[in-house]
C-alpha positions as CSV (number, residue, x, y, z in Angstrom):
1,M,-132.2,-44.7,-54.7
2,I,-134.1,-43.4,-57.8
3,T,-137.4,-41.6,-58.1
4,A,-139.5,-43.4,-60.7
5,D,-142.8,-42.5,-62.3
6,L,-143.8,-45.8,-63.7
7,H,-146.8,-44.8,-65.9
8,V,-146.4,-41.9,-68.3
9,H,-147.9,-41.2,-71.7
10,T,-146.6,-39.1,-74.6
11,C,-148.0,-37.7,-77.8
12,Y,-147.6,-41.2,-79.3
13,S,-150.8,-42.0,-77.3
14,G,-153.9,-40.7,-79.1
15,D,-155.2,-39.0,-75.9
16,S,-152.0,-37.1,-75.0
17,N,-150.2,-34.1,-76.6
18,T,-147.1,-34.3,-74.4
19,R,-144.0,-33.9,-76.6
20,L,-140.8,-35.8,-75.7
21,E,-138.6,-32.8,-75.2
22,K,-141.1,-31.2,-72.9
23,L,-141.4,-34.4,-70.9
24,I,-137.7,-34.5,-70.4
25,D,-137.8,-30.9,-69.1
26,R,-140.6,-31.7,-66.7
27,C,-138.9,-34.8,-65.3
28,L,-135.8,-32.8,-64.6
29,E,-137.8,-30.0,-63.0
30,V,-139.7,-32.3,-60.5
31,G,-136.8,-34.7,-59.8
32,I,-138.0,-37.8,-61.7
33,N,-134.9,-39.7,-62.8
34,C,-136.6,-42.8,-64.0
35,V,-139.7,-43.0,-66.2
36,S,-141.7,-45.8,-67.7
37,I,-143.3,-44.7,-71.0
38,C,-146.5,-46.7,-71.4
39,D,-148.2,-45.3,-74.5
40,H,-151.4,-47.0,-75.7
41,N,-150.5,-49.9,-78.0
42,T,-147.2,-48.5,-79.2
43,I,-143.6,-48.3,-78.0
44,T,-142.4,-45.7,-80.7
45,G,-142.3,-42.8,-78.2
46,A,-140.6,-44.8,-75.5
47,L,-137.8,-45.9,-77.9
48,K,-137.2,-42.4,-79.0
49,L,-137.2,-41.0,-75.5
50,K,-134.8,-43.7,-74.3
51,D,-132.3,-42.4,-76.9
52,A,-132.8,-38.8,-76.0
53,A,-133.3,-38.6,-72.2
54,P,-130.5,-38.0,-69.7
55,F,-132.2,-40.4,-67.2
56,K,-133.4,-44.0,-67.1
57,V,-136.3,-44.8,-69.5
58,I,-138.2,-48.1,-69.4
59,V,-139.7,-49.0,-72.8
60,A,-143.2,-50.1,-72.0
61,E,-146.7,-50.3,-73.5
62,E,-150.2,-50.2,-72.2
63,I,-151.8,-53.0,-74.2
64,M,-155.5,-53.3,-74.8
65,T,-156.9,-56.9,-74.6
66,P,-160.6,-57.9,-74.9
67,D,-160.6,-58.1,-71.1
68,G,-158.9,-54.8,-70.3
69,E,-155.4,-53.3,-70.3
70,L,-152.2,-55.0,-69.4
71,M,-148.8,-53.3,-69.1
72,G,-145.6,-54.7,-70.6
73,L,-142.2,-53.4,-69.4
74,F,-138.7,-53.7,-71.0
75,L,-140.0,-54.3,-74.5
76,T,-138.1,-54.4,-77.7
77,K,-141.0,-55.0,-80.0
78,E,-144.5,-53.7,-80.0
79,V,-147.2,-56.0,-78.8
80,P,-150.4,-55.7,-80.9
81,K,-153.7,-54.8,-79.2
82,G,-156.6,-57.2,-79.3
83,L,-154.9,-60.4,-78.3
84,S,-156.2,-62.4,-75.4
85,P,-154.5,-61.7,-72.0
86,Q,-152.8,-65.0,-72.3
87,E,-151.4,-64.3,-75.7
88,T,-150.4,-60.7,-74.7
89,I,-148.5,-62.1,-71.6
90,E,-146.7,-64.6,-73.8
91,Q,-145.6,-62.0,-76.3
92,V,-144.1,-59.9,-73.5
93,R,-142.4,-62.9,-72.0
94,R,-140.8,-63.8,-75.3
95,Q,-139.0,-60.5,-75.2
96,G,-137.8,-61.0,-71.6
97,G,-140.3,-58.4,-70.4
98,L,-142.4,-58.0,-67.3
99,V,-146.2,-57.9,-67.1
100,G,-148.4,-56.0,-64.8
101,I,-152.0,-54.8,-64.4
102,P,-152.5,-51.0,-64.4
103,H,-155.3,-49.5,-62.3
104,P,-156.8,-53.0,-61.6
105,F,-160.0,-51.7,-60.2
106,G,-160.5,-49.1,-62.9
107,R,-162.0,-45.7,-62.8
108,S,-165.6,-46.6,-63.4
109,P,-167.9,-49.6,-62.8
110,L,-168.0,-50.2,-66.6
111,Q,-164.2,-50.6,-67.0
112,K,-163.3,-54.2,-68.2
113,T,-160.6,-55.3,-65.8
114,R,-162.4,-57.9,-63.6
115,K,-161.5,-60.9,-65.9
116,L,-157.8,-59.9,-65.6
117,L,-158.1,-60.6,-61.9
118,S,-158.7,-64.3,-62.3
119,P,-156.3,-66.7,-60.5
120,E,-155.0,-67.8,-63.9
121,I,-154.0,-64.4,-65.0
122,L,-152.7,-63.2,-61.6
123,S,-150.4,-66.3,-61.4
124,R,-148.7,-65.1,-64.6
125,I,-148.1,-61.4,-63.9
126,D,-145.3,-59.7,-62.0
127,F,-146.7,-56.5,-60.5
128,V,-149.9,-54.6,-59.8
129,E,-150.2,-50.8,-60.0
130,V,-151.4,-50.1,-56.5
131,F,-151.5,-46.3,-56.9
132,N,-152.6,-44.5,-60.0
133,A,-152.9,-40.7,-59.7
134,R,-155.8,-40.6,-62.2
135,T,-157.9,-43.1,-60.3
136,P,-160.3,-40.9,-58.2
137,F,-161.5,-43.4,-55.6
138,S,-159.3,-44.1,-52.6
139,N,-160.9,-47.5,-52.1
140,S,-159.4,-48.7,-55.4
141,T,-155.9,-48.1,-53.9
142,T,-156.8,-50.1,-50.8
143,K,-158.1,-53.0,-52.9
144,S,-155.1,-52.9,-55.2
145,W,-152.7,-53.1,-52.2
146,K,-154.7,-56.1,-50.9
147,L,-154.5,-57.7,-54.3
148,A,-150.8,-57.3,-54.5
149,I,-150.2,-58.6,-51.0
150,A,-152.5,-61.6,-51.3
151,H,-150.8,-62.8,-54.5
152,R,-147.3,-61.7,-53.5
153,L,-146.9,-59.4,-56.4
154,A,-144.7,-56.3,-56.6
155,A,-146.4,-53.0,-56.0
156,S,-146.0,-50.3,-58.7
157,A,-147.3,-46.7,-59.0
158,G,-147.4,-43.9,-61.5
159,S,-149.0,-40.7,-62.4
160,D,-150.6,-42.1,-65.6
161,A,-149.8,-38.6,-66.9
162,H,-151.3,-37.6,-70.2
163,T,-150.3,-33.9,-69.6
164,L,-147.0,-32.4,-68.5
165,G,-148.3,-31.1,-65.2
166,E,-149.3,-34.6,-64.0
167,I,-145.8,-36.1,-64.3
168,G,-144.4,-36.8,-60.9
169,H,-147.8,-37.0,-59.1
170,A,-147.1,-40.6,-58.2
171,G,-144.3,-43.2,-58.4
172,V,-141.9,-45.3,-56.5
173,E,-138.7,-44.5,-54.7
174,M,-136.6,-47.6,-55.2
175,P,-133.1,-48.9,-55.5
176,D,-131.5,-48.5,-58.9
177,F,-131.6,-51.4,-61.3
178,T,-129.9,-52.4,-64.6
179,G,-132.9,-54.1,-66.4
180,S,-135.7,-56.5,-66.2
181,S,-133.6,-59.0,-64.3
182,D,-133.3,-56.9,-61.2
183,F,-136.2,-54.5,-61.6
184,L,-138.6,-56.6,-59.6
185,D,-136.2,-56.9,-56.7
186,S,-135.9,-53.1,-56.6
187,L,-139.6,-52.7,-56.9
188,Y,-140.3,-55.0,-53.9
189,K,-137.9,-52.8,-51.9
190,G,-139.5,-49.6,-53.1
191,R,-141.7,-47.0,-51.4
192,V,-144.9,-46.0,-53.2
193,W,-145.8,-42.4,-53.0
194,G,-148.3,-40.1,-54.7
195,K,-151.2,-37.7,-54.8
196,R,-154.3,-37.8,-56.8
197,S,-154.6,-35.6,-59.9
198,S,-157.5,-33.3,-60.4
199,L,-160.5,-34.7,-62.3
200,S,-159.9,-32.0,-64.9
201,V,-157.0,-34.0,-66.3
202,H,-159.6,-36.4,-67.9
203,L,-161.0,-33.4,-69.8
204,A,-157.5,-32.7,-71.0
205,S,-157.3,-36.2,-72.4
206,T,-160.7,-35.8,-74.1
207,W,-159.5,-32.6,-75.7
208,A,-156.3,-34.3,-76.8
209,K,-158.3,-37.0,-78.6
210,I,-160.2,-34.4,-80.5
211,H,-157.3,-32.0,-81.1
212,H,-154.4,-34.4,-81.3
213,I,-151.1,-32.9,-82.2
214,P,-148.8,-35.2,-84.2
215,C,-145.5,-35.8,-82.6
């Protein structure tokens, strides 16, 4: 079994100052031996970490569409932001990647994710993030679980860490896997775990946007 945090950001996201070498140290410290690097609209940091880390790294991307964010896993090429959800999914699929919806019920009533929950989109994705440590409302987790079960989608979880201290706040204990071909089978067999991060982490992200440190 491996302990995976399936949603982590680095300094290659504009709202995080987490350097790759510090991220490695933090994962080793808290016992995370698989991490999915999901920087906003880029895979640069994920590719670099995959070459440097002594544990499993999934090259991923949190991709902004006009209707909210989608998550692509096992990418080899960056997917541009701003494409329709359908086009975004297609670009991930062409790479042999997997597609999911992060924090499907958002963190505020204004977040644009509802259109991603249409039957058309849900029929084309692989997993739903049922626990996100940065989502403050417990009912969003309940609704996310119900969504995954109703549509027979795999359940993912992650810290959504934008700071070092958040890494390891949530994730999945799951059987090891070799790549995208057997990842979903492992995820279906996994156990989601996690705790909610303090609301102060959102202030840290705002600070990082204003005082971003180049990688």
